C-alpha positions in Angstrom: 111.1 81.7 102.0 110.2 85.3 101.7 107.0 86.0 99.7 106.6 89.3 97.8 103.5 90.7 96.2 103.3 93.8 94.1 100.2 96.0 93.9 99.2 99.1 92.3 97.4 100.5 89.3 98.0 98.8 86.0 97.3 102.0 84.0 98.9 105.3 84.5 98.6 108.5 82.3 101.7 110.2 81.0 103.3 112.9 83.2 101.6 111.3 86.3 103.4 109.4 89.1 103.5 105.6 89.1 103.1 104.2 92.6 103.5 100.5 93.5 103.6 98.7 96.8 105.4 95.4 97.7 103.8 93.5 100.5 106.3 91.2 102.3 105.6 88.1 104.2 107.8 85.4 105.6 110.5 87.9 106.7 111.0 91.3 108.1 112.0 94.3 105.9 114.2 95.4 108.8 116.0 92.1 109.2 119.8 92.5 109.1 121.5 92.8 105.6 118.3 92.3 103.6 118.0 94.4 100.5 114.7 95.2 99.0 114.8 96.1 95.3 112.7 97.4 92.5 113.4 96.0 89.0 111.5 96.4 85.8 111.6 94.8 82.4 110.5 96.4 79.2 108.7 94.3 76.6 111.3 92.1 74.8 114.2 93.7 76.8 116.4 92.7 79.8 115.9 93.6 83.3 116.6 97.1 84.6 117.4 97.6 88.3 115.7 100.8 89.5 116.8 101.0 93.1 116.9 99.5 96.6 116.0 100.2 100.2 118.3 98.4 102.6 117.4 96.9 105.9 118.5 100.1 107.7 116.4 102.4 105.6 119.2 103.6 103.4 118.3 104.0 99.6 120.3 103.7 96.5 119.1 104.4 93.0 119.9 103.7 89.4 121.6 106.9 88.3 119.5 107.0 85.1 116.3 107.1 87.0 117.4 108.7 90.2 115.8 112.1 89.4 112.4 110.5 89.0 112.5 107.6 91.5 111.7 107.4 95.2 111.7 104.1 97.3 110.3 104.2 100.9 109.0 101.8 103.4 106.3 101.3 106.0 107.8 99.0 108.7 104.5 98.7 110.5 102.9 97.1 107.4 106.2 95.3 106.4 105.9 96.7 102.9 108.1 99.0 100.7 107.0 101.2 97.8 108.1 102.7 94.6 107.3 106.1 93.1 108.3 107.0 89.6 107.3 110.5 88.6 106.8 112.1 85.2 106.1 108.8 83.5 106.1 108.4 79.8 105.0 105.5 77.5 108.6 104.3 77.7 108.0 103.5 81.4 105.5 100.8 80.3 107.1 97.7 81.8 106.6 94.7 84.1 107.7 95.9 87.5 109.1 93.4 90.1 110.0 93.7 93.8 112.7 91.5 95.0 114.4 90.6 98.3 118.1 89.9 98.4 120.5 88.5 101.0 124.0 87.6 99.8 123.4 85.5 96.6 119.9 84.8 97.5 117.1 86.4 95.5 113.3 86.1 96.0 111.0 87.6 93.5 107.4 88.8 93.4 105.4 87.7 90.4 105.6 91.0 88.8 102.9 93.5 87.8 102.3 95.0 84.4 102.2 98.8 84.3 101.1 100.6 81.1 101.6 104.3 80.5 98.9 105.6 78.2 96.4 108.4 77.9 
């Protein structure tokens, strides 16, 4: 089973850039057909898909977040990262990285990020 672990600051100031990294073990982020996602969940609300980096390095983003979101990877470290710019308190969420292959989904434990001055 693929293991994923999110890391990054738990507190970000408004207007700054949120940066998170997902460390992957038990599988390669370049393995064929795997999709590596970032998903977030606001307090008391449903999950919101933010974007994905595919095994070949292609990226796709939620249109509502595309202008502020960047997902990239470091294959030498087997990790992928999220940057969300110009954050506001509305970006206060639990952020998850996930791995997908067909109907299979593996999840990180999630990390709380609070946007506050």
